[in-house]
C-alpha angles and dihedrals in degrees: 000000000000119000116257114253121215114230141140134262114256097216128075131007095263086091099213119197117233136193111217124192110195123214141109085313113031112226115211121190134163117265108241091199099053109104095216097063107008094211099323127121134179128230092266094049092046090055097049093106089060093056095062126098140081098278108129091355120148100235106171137032114260134197114196090345093306118118114240139173121269094252091057093046094047092046089050094052093047091047094049093049093046094048092051092048092047092050102036109011131252093292088072090067125074137178122206112193140170151240084238089074119094118244091255091053090048092049097056097045090049090049092050094051103037100028103037112018091044101230134091099221093131118115135160140219085250083080085072095055116019111021094096090055090047091053093044092052093045094051094045104035102025095245141045091262122143103216099201142073130211088251088065088063090059092045095051125100093204127037120190114193109194119187091346129120090189092167088072105020100041100017100164092051089047090053089054087056091048091051092049092049090051089050093045111027089183090071107108124214124196121187120200108196136123088229128059097235134179088270089068088068088091098031120123087194131019118196105199093190126180109275112268099019101104093113091058089053096051093040087054090050091054091049091049094048090053092049094047099046093252097136127107096229094182093055092044093051097042104036110025144057131201099037097133094050091046092050093047091053091046093050091047093053102033111016098160145014092258090052091051091046091052094047093047096037091234131137108266090229090061092049091049092049092052093047092049091050092052092045094052100039114074096179098068129150118191113202120194137176142159097334087072101027100051095069141101085243098035095129092053091049091053090046093052089052094047090048090064091055095046093047090054097039090240098147135093094022131099114280095011141094150080105280123193113201111216118221104214133052093249107019087118093050090052090053090051093059098041098260092157118085094240097050139079123214121282094026093296122144120249091213093054108100093203092049093050092049090048094051092045091053092047094049093042095235127131094243144337131231108293102199132049115267131230115297117226100272092042090045093059090041086057089050089051096051095042101250089116109052100172125039127179114201119194129193097336140092109221094168085072104025103043121086116257085024096181089060090050091053092048090049092053093045089055097042117111096225124023115174118184127189110193143138096228130056098201101071124116091241095049087059088064096051128116093188123031122197117192109229130197116245140198111325092025105065139059131220143087138290132192121219133208094281094053092259115153114211134178118247106203133196118239100171136036119256112260122244113341096333114142136185116270093240090057093049093050093044092052092050090048091053091051089052091056101263099110093123091064094038102059095142123142099169142011088258090063090055094044092054091052092046090051092047092051091051090060098035109122087337101132092175095304094116123046093209102082126142093161092133087073097053094102097041110140125225094260094053091043089055092055098034108150122219112276138165124239141272094071107171141112091296093046108025092165095040129253133267097212140009136232097026088145093052091244118131132192095254129115092265098029093248130121119237127235106208123216108238124200104187117234129201117233113283094242120034135189118276142163096296095041104025101167132068116230119212118192128203149127132302127217105265104026132081128206110306097349097248090134108020095050089062092078125059090213088074102037103059106062095069100005101171136049110263144185112222112211138169114255091240091057091044090056091048093052096037096246124155127207110261094011123117123262137185116228113200135186131169087268102049148305143254140193121234144154117266115242114190111211128166087202088071114092112247112253093031135080133198124221124180116240099216112085119100135179092271091064106022136023115224096002108109106128094200092060082078101046120092123234092247115142143184106267092227105037101026090226114151125243099244096155100062117049117148109229143161123225121208134171115268106213111193120188089231141018128194149153136222125204115190137163093227124048114252134203093202103082111120136198143097087260113047125161125177114208116184106216139180106293096345145044121248125207122191110203141182135162144185091221130043129217086230104226106049092190091059092047090052091050091050097046112017106031114133141148120293142054116325127205122187140183122185133179104174094178091058094038092240127139134167132175139166136190124209129186119199087345093306121119112247103166142001126187127187128184129179139148086244141328102067116177125255111274107217097079091053089050090053089059090064087067091060120095093209134016116214125212094273092052091049091051090051090057093060093038089055096228135092124265113270110270095018111142104229112200095203128207116340119266104163112046095185094062101017095241115169132213096248091050089053095047092048093048092048090052100038098040098033094238111183105172142042088247091056091050089051092051092050103038107009090237111147095014099105119043094356094219092127095051095097089052091048089054090053092049089052090049091050090049090053091049091049091049 
């Protein structure tokens, strides 16, 4: 048996360590020794082994859709970039990269753009998730330096989760909180979120504030702390600046608890309870994520939160601090090397003359870019209006993830030169490319990543890249050499790049920059291969790394003091009105990741929430004539989408939630960001994904249907079309405003294949069913009806049978399961594939009364724990039914 290889999960910013055992079937297990996850893993991480393989992989370079050799592709890329620069200058070229890149990849592409091409038009999809937190930290603390560690979360007595559904977005970290709360019931958890999410399952207090009002809440907290004697005057006077101005602004905007309650549309008693908890609990960690960051005032929201920690001295000590949770596996690593358009490498400022001269000397180039480049939204706007004539996109899918996504797609389709490095060929962005470069992906490449707590971990290869796929650092280095920069791109391995990255971090640093891993600059290849996880800084003062920052109250500012920033809260730029009366909030769901290019490859992750949906409060559903499970059209000034209606009293009235994940490969008309406007924070450039005015109306197709087939098909029709990879078959959910008329003829034209066909048709009622068997084994089943289609899971179970008897065949045409068949129902637990019907039957038959009892009987909820809130609700429903 092959030896297990230690690596890191490629999903969220928790940075979980994994042990992977390669073989015919790749075994993926959590690493019990990795300090980020301590042997835990979420449903996505547990299913990683099932996402590998060559299906839909980009395996060879292509120019204009024609496969070519690497030399030809690299020459072409270098030639296109050089010709654009010669004709229009370096500002006509842009790179758009990703938190999916490893630090070594990020380093070389940043060096090529800012150090060699002479412009700073390189930005990253981290702009979409973390740039507001970066700016807030930098303004307050002097540097983009997260002060906390995960251990501080477990040492705190109060945890405030603001704009974070950690139960689904950072599930392993959330489970550490759950375990600590079970160990110490006195630990208090407050969740600040307009929605009641799965994270609220452990909340002692949920503040369902009006969307966009977080700055009023935290300004009000600062005012309250000042009134009630809750400030650390010694810390404020010795270690900060700007307190008086910050307090004056806070008092002006949120002078009292009633004023905060009115602004946030919260009960005053809840606001008072939160403020008292914060006042009385010194060991407080406030964790925030996209709910605050993805806003036109995201930097101010982060600043208002940080102000409360600085004013109380709750930073740099165990169990305290403002803690931004990064969204991607290497968003932090990208920030370290200057991956954002307004940064230089090693946390240096692009507008600092001394810093630019220092980096230029270190790199051995005449100069580096001297002005900030185009941030993501502005970058694609420049592509649209022709200022950028060549764009190179790496490891990301902006046609789905960027705001006003239809405009981004149109911009790329019209752009003269679109180069895309990716591992898949089926993404929306790949379809816009002139040159395609096949990149290695997780499991195939080596390097480092940095997680939310500043912990650097080694990502290690355990399998060779398929076809001609190559690591991103290699692709960039080869293009740089062809452009004439070979002398500053001498790299032969990721270790070479890491050593240079570490050396630059310590170069003429002298303690001025907190980010410093200079102690690793001479690491040899052998020690790089076995590098253990460690937190920066790693230098002479901290040779083994450091758990937290600013314990001495000294900050990397000119005077060594932190800054409290005055915050005047601002409402969202565009608000709901008569034409668009609801506010759409976008975000992640439990088992999917970004635009589904990896997670949709395994049925384990596609069946919990298999279709795009719009979550809406029942009161709003009644008002807009929407029914649970029916289809709806969600429309904004930018675009529209089709989704299933999910009624949920946990959703705040007046607001709806739509997942961000679906792309054209898996759903027609379901890209959430086709509806979001390209409105950004003026400081960070981060888009306002959490506040899009929309209207929601019933979508009334003349027919609905579904198709289950062993082999994927391109034939399915309909205005609504969703592809759901399932266990042993592919499922398509379909609906249309027009019908082909004779369904039997359509089936013969598009689905006909060898085997035994069965058919039922009732044209007057608009019903049609057919099935195809081969050697007694179900190959395909297709149902159409105006409404009232049967539940799908029992049909899916039939695909696992080697032979269907006469009763089973009759059940297909009857549209109902065979009598006595145990139907598992829709999936609830992804880790162990436990369905709703299985749970309900076990609860009733075995008298299960707790989540723990369910776990003992069925294993559900015993791995990542993400389904535990849903298990509680199923138990509650069972009690109500009883």
